[in-house]
N, C-alpha and C positions, 0 to 999 in steps of 0.2 A: 392763505386764507386767514384773515385777522378776525379775532373775536371782538364783537362790539356788544356792550351791555344792552339789555332790552330797554326800550323807551319807556315802558310803564313800570312804576315801582310795584313790587309784590313782596311776598314773604322772603324771597331770595335776594331781592334788591330793594331794600327799604329807601324811602324818600328822606334822606338825612336833612335836606334843606327844610322840609316841612317840620320834621322833628325839632330842629333847631329853633324855628320860629315858634313852635308850640311851647317849648321849654322857656323861651325868652319872655313869654307872657305870664309865666307863673312867678308870683312873689317868692323871695327867698324863704320867708317864714313858712310858706306852704311846703316847699321842698324839704326843709328841715323837719317839720312835723310829720310829713309823709314817711321820710326815712326812719324817724324815731318810731312811728307806729309799726312799720315793717320789722324793725329790730325787735320790738316788744312782742309782736306776733310770733316771730320765729323763735324767740327765747321761750315763750310760753309752750310752744310745741315741743321744743327740746327738753323742757322741764317735765314733760308728760302731762301737761294740763289741757291737752286737746281731747276731743271725743275718742281718739284712738288710744289715748293714755300711754301706756308703757311701750307701745310699738315704736314710737319715735323718740323715746326718752334717751338723751345723751347729755350728761351733765358737763362734760368737757366742752361740747359745742355751746351749751347754754351759758357757761362761764364767759366764753369769748363774746357772745352776743350781748350779754348784760354789761360787760366791760365796755364794749363799743358804744352801747346806748348811753352809759354813764359819761363816757368821754365826750360824746356828741352833745349831751345836755349841758355838761360843764362848759364846753367851749362856746356854746351858743347862748349861754345864760343871759348875756347882756343884749343879745340880738332878738330874742323871742320874748314877747310880752308875757306877763304873769298869767294872762288869760289862757295862753297856750302852754306855758311852762308848768304850771301847778299840776294839771292832770298827768302830764308826762312824768314829773317827779314822783307823783303818787304811784303811777304804774311801775316805775323803776323800783321803788321801795318794795312794792308787792312782789315783784320778780326776785329781788334780792332775798326777801324773807322766804319765798317759796324754794329758792335754791338752798338756803340754809336748812330748811325742813327736809328737803329731798336728799341732802348729803348724808352718807353713812358716817363719815368723819367730818363734822362741821369745821369750817375755817375759824381761826381765831378772830375775834372782833377786829375789824379794820383790814382783814386780809381776804375777805370774800370778794366776789366779782364786782368791780366798779367802786369798791369802798375806798380806794385811794382818791376817788373824786368826790364821793358823797360823805365820807366819814363812816364810822362803824354803824352797822344796822343791827338792832337788837329785836328779838321777837317778843 
């Protein structure tokens, strides 16, 4: 008896062809901005800035997310218009400052998360 996949896509059998067509229609700038906003949101939660506050605070995880965001913004700087880039950079700087304030032992200027891409962030 051979197993044949079900004919209709569902939660266990997603329609990858349709997903591919959907993503093909999305401009690259929108994908970059969406990923950046997701990284910002996750970093804010890990910094304890959500409604739950301290419950989800994890500065090690926040550092990784902020560094990834800074790297993405640095790498895509020439690809994303200033219309999109300016608020993302502002959000990144706010997260870097929040990280510095949340740290018991703050990093040296230039050593904080993402600062190798953005330069030192001062409060």
